[in-house]
C-alpha positions in Angstrom: 0.0 0.0 0.0 1.3 3.4 -1.0 2.4 5.6 1.9 0.1 8.5 2.8 1.5 11.9 1.9 0.1 13.6 5.0 -1.5 13.0 8.4 -3.8 14.8 10.8 -2.0 16.2 13.8 -3.3 16.7 17.3 -3.5 20.5 16.8 -7.1 21.4 16.4 -9.5 24.3 16.4 -13.2 24.9 15.9 -14.4 26.5 12.6 -18.1 27.0 12.0 -18.9 24.4 14.6 -16.6 21.8 13.1 -13.3 20.6 14.5 -10.5 20.8 12.1 -7.0 19.4 12.3 -3.7 20.8 11.2 -2.0 18.5 8.7 1.6 17.4 8.4 3.4 16.1 5.3 4.9 12.6 5.6 6.7 12.6 2.3 8.2 15.0 -0.2 5.9 16.1 -3.1 5.6 19.2 -5.2 7.0 22.1 -3.2 6.2 20.3 0.1 8.8 18.6 2.2 8.3 15.7 4.7 7.7 17.2 8.1 6.1 20.5 6.8 3.0 21.6 8.6 0.1 22.6 6.5 -3.3 24.2 7.1 -6.4 22.6 8.6 -8.9 20.0 7.3 -11.8 18.3 9.0 -11.0 14.9 7.6 -8.8 13.1 5.1 -11.5 13.3 2.5 -11.0 17.0 2.3 -7.5 16.7 0.8 -6.4 14.1 -1.7 -3.6 11.8 -0.5 -2.5 11.6 -4.1 -0.9 14.1 -6.5 0.4 17.5 -5.2 -2.7 19.0 -3.8 -2.0 20.8 -0.5 -3.6 23.0 2.2 -1.1 25.4 3.8 -0.7 28.3 6.2 -3.9 28.7 8.3 -6.3 27.9 5.5 -9.2 25.7 6.3 -11.0 23.1 4.2 -14.0 21.5 5.8 -17.5 19.9 5.3 -17.6 18.0 2.0 -15.1 20.3 0.2 -12.3 18.5 -1.7 -8.9 19.7 -2.9 -7.3 17.5 -5.5 -4.8 17.5 -8.4 -2.1 20.1 -8.0 -4.4 22.7 -6.5 -3.7 24.4 -3.2 -5.5 26.4 -0.6 -3.4 28.8 1.5 -3.3 32.0 3.6 -6.5 32.3 5.7 -8.8 31.0 3.0 -11.9 29.1 3.9 -13.3 26.4 1.6 -16.4 24.4 2.6 -19.7 23.0 1.5 -19.5 20.7 -1.5 -16.9 22.7 -3.3 -14.1 21.3 -5.4 -10.7 23.0 -6.0 -8.7 21.0 -8.5 -6.3 21.2 -11.5 -3.6 23.8 -10.6 -6.1 26.2 -9.1 -5.4 28.2 -6.0 -7.5 29.8 -3.3 -5.6 32.1 -1.0 -5.5 35.2 1.3 -8.9 35.5 2.9 -10.9 34.2 0.1 -14.0 32.1 0.7 -15.3 29.4 -1.6 -18.5 27.5 -0.5 -21.7 25.8 -1.5 -21.2 23.9 -4.8 -18.7 26.1 -6.4 -16.0 24.6 -8.6 -12.5 26.2 -9.0 -10.3 24.4 -11.5 -7.7 24.8 -14.3 -5.2 27.5 -13.4 -7.8 29.8 -11.8 -7.0 32.0 -8.8 -9.4 33.2 -6.1 -7.7 35.6 -3.7 -8.0 38.7 -1.6 -11.4 38.8 0.2 -13.2 37.4 -2.9 -16.1 35.0 -2.5 -17.3 32.3 -4.9 -20.6 30.8 -3.9 -23.6 28.8 -5.2 -22.8 26.7 -8.2 -20.4 29.3 -9.7 -17.6 27.9 -11.8 -14.2 29.6 -12.1 -11.6 28.0 -14.4 -9.1 28.5 -17.2 -6.7 31.4 -16.3 -9.5 33.4 -14.6 -8.9 35.5 -11.5 -11.4 36.6 -8.9 -9.9 38.9 -6.4 -10.2 41.9 -4.0 -13.8 42.0 -2.7 -15.4 40.6 -5.7 -18.4 38.1 -5.5 -19.2 35.4 -8.1 -22.4 33.6 -7.3 -25.4 31.5 -8.5 -24.6 29.7 -11.8 -22.1 32.3 -13.0 -19.0 31.2 -15.0 -15.7 33.1 -15.1 -13.1 31.6 -17.5 -10.5 32.4 -20.1 -8.2 35.2 -18.9 -11.1 37.1 -17.4 -10.7 39.1 -14.2 -13.4 40.0 -11.7 -12.1 42.4 -9.1 -12.7 45.3 -6.7 -16.3 45.1 -5.4 -17.8 43.7 -8.6 -20.6 41.2 -8.5 -21.2 38.5 -11.2 -24.4 36.5 -10.7 -27.2 34.5 -12.2 -26.2 32.6 -15.4 -23.7 35.2 -16.6 -20.5 34.0 -18.4 -17.4 36.3 -18.2 -14.7 35.0 -20.6 -11.8 35.8 -22.9 -9.9 38.9 -21.7 -13.0 40.6 -20.2 -12.5 42.6 -17.0 -15.4 43.3 -14.5 -14.3 45.9 -11.9 -15.2 48.7 -9.6 -18.7 48.3 -8.2 -20.0 46.7 -11.4 -23.0 44.3 -11.3 -23.2 41.8 -14.1 -26.4 39.7 -14.0 -28.8 37.8 -16.2 -27.8 35.2 -18.7 -25.5 37.1 -21.1 -21.9 36.6 -22.1 -19.2 39.3 -21.4 -16.4 38.4 -23.7 -13.6 39.7 -26.0 -11.7 42.6 -24.5 -14.7 44.3 -22.9 -14.2 46.3 -19.7 -17.2 46.7 -17.4 -16.6 49.5 -14.8 -19.3 50.6 -12.4 -22.1 49.6 -14.8 -25.0 47.2 -14.6 -25.3 44.8 -17.5 -28.6 43.0 -17.2 -29.7 40.9 -20.1 -28.1 43.4 -22.4 -27.9 42.6 -26.1 -25.8 45.8 -26.9 -22.3 44.5 -26.6 -21.0 47.9 -27.8 -22.0 49.4 -24.5 -19.3 47.5 -22.8 -16.5 48.3 -25.2 -14.2 50.8 -23.7 -13.3 52.5 -27.0 -17.0 52.8 -27.9 -17.7 54.5 -24.5 -14.9 57.0 -25.2 -16.2 57.8 -28.7 -19.7 58.2 -27.4 -18.6 60.6 -24.7 -16.8 62.7 -27.3 -19.8 62.8 -29.5 -22.1 63.8 -26.7 -19.8 66.6 -25.6 -19.6 67.8 -29.2 -23.4 67.9 -29.4 -23.6 69.9 -26.2 -21.1 72.4 -27.6 -23.5 73.1 -30.5 -26.3 73.9 -28.2 -24.4 76.7 -26.3 -26.1 80.1 -27.2 -24.0 82.4 -29.3 -23.9 85.1 -26.6 -22.4 82.6 -24.1 -19.8 81.5 -26.6 -18.9 85.2 -27.2 -18.5 85.7 -23.4 -16.2 82.7 -23.2 -14.0 84.2 -25.9 
């Protein structure tokens, strides 16, 4: 029988009414050396005994959550519910992933970000700062959701799209390409141009030009 890669130690604490145990590596694997102390899990089912998956620092994985593959959870992150963190994904800092969320590929969830519900973050996607991705939302490709942005419902954010500031993206649309959503609400929008940064700039210039034409001649003379 293959030797286990880690064991539960006697160091425990209570998190959300559940007792979790600090783990200790028994063999070398990945960037982990035998004897290294890791983070906390409630049971061995929370962290695969195979591959290079790891929980480190003071991170906690509990309930029915599972970390597999070469994924890792670190910092003060909290992963629980029925979530899965797999592939080469990472959850760190003070991020929270819960419910039935799936984090995979090379995705990163960090800062104070939250991923909840049945949300799916994968590819090279990044969710960070105080952002929230929830419900059945999908964030993939090289997309970034950051600041205080919220992505919810059945929305898909992909390619090189960036959702930031206090933006709220909801409904069942796709935010793709190089679109940048900043402090806007996109709800079931079919006008993709409204999210194109260059389009927004050109529209602003056009509106300003139109306003200039409405200035009374007397006022223009005064300005001169």
